[in-house]
N, C-alpha and C positions, 0 to 999 in steps of 0.2 A: 586332491580329494577323489579323483577318478569318477566312477559312476555310482558310488555308494551314497549313503544318506547325506554326507557332507556336501556332495555336489549339488543337491537340490537346495541347500541353504545359501549358496553363493548367489547374491542378487546384486545387480548393478544399482548403485545409489540413485535415487530419484533426483532429477535436476531441480534446483531451487525454483519454486513456483510451479513445478510440474510441467509447464508448457513453454515458458520463456525464461531465458537467463540473460539478465542485463549486463552489459559492460558498465564500468564505473561512469563514463560520460552519459550513457543511456539512462542509467538509474538516476543520476542527478537531474537530467532533463525531465524524466518521468515524475520524480519527486517534486520538482518545481511546478509542474502542471497540476499535480494533486494539491499542492499548497494553494495555488491560484484558484482552483475549483472550490476548495473548502473556504478560502477567504471570502469568496463571492457570496457564500451562504453563512457567513459567520454569525450574523444576527439571528438567523433562524436556528442555528445549532446552539447558540448561547441561550436562547429562549427555551429550547427543549432541555438543555442541561439544568437550567434554573428550576424546572419542574421536578427534577429528580429528588428523591428522598435520601439518597445516599451521598456520603462525603468521600467515598472511596473512588479514586480515579479509574481503576480497572472496571468497577461496576458501572460507573457513569459511561465509560467508553462502550461497554456492552449495550447499554440502553440506547446510545446514539448510533450504534452500528447499522441498524436498519435504514436510518436516514442518510448516513454516510454512504451506504451501499447504493441507495437511489441516486445520490449526487454524483458518485464516481462510477456508477455502473457502465455508462457509455464509454468512458475513458478506458476502463479495464477491458471491455469487450473489444474496443479498437486495438488494444495491446495484445489481443489473442487469448485472453482468459475467459473462462466460462462466465455466464451471467449469474447474478445472485451473490449471496454472502460468501459462498465458497470461492468464487472467482475473485472477489475483492480481497479475501484473505490471502489467496495465492499471489495476487498482484503485489500486496504489501510485503509478503515474504520474499518475493523475487527482488524487489527494490532493496530490501534490507540485507540481502546476501552479499552486497558489495560494501565498500567502505562508506559508512554513514557520514554525511557531511556534518561539520560543526555548526553551531548556532550562527557564527559569523558567515560561514559559507552559505547557509540557507538564507540569511538576510541579504547577502549579495545577490543570490539568485532571484529573490523577490524584487529587489531593487531593479535588476536588469529586466525582469518581466514587466514591471510597471513602466519603465522607461520605454520599452518596446511597444507597449500598448498606447502610449501617449502620442 
């Protein structure tokens, strides 16, 4: 493209999450920590979800996001993401840029976490 108009259009792609790119093992570990944090607040989140007027999962997730951001804010900050909803969104995106574990793999991670906490 040289120095013409096209040269200004070439931009390096943004790294997933903007700040951090997880390897598959790092993403699995981070996701396991997120699951553990959310599981510890499951009753609280379920109570909030029960107050929702919507039956749409996406809308309900949006309603819960402020509380989820509070719960996971410290974790995402430690991982190098900005504070607040944008940091949480970036953190989730970074974890999902790798191979997403299957339900059985997630259950195995939770089981290992529970065994380690005992």
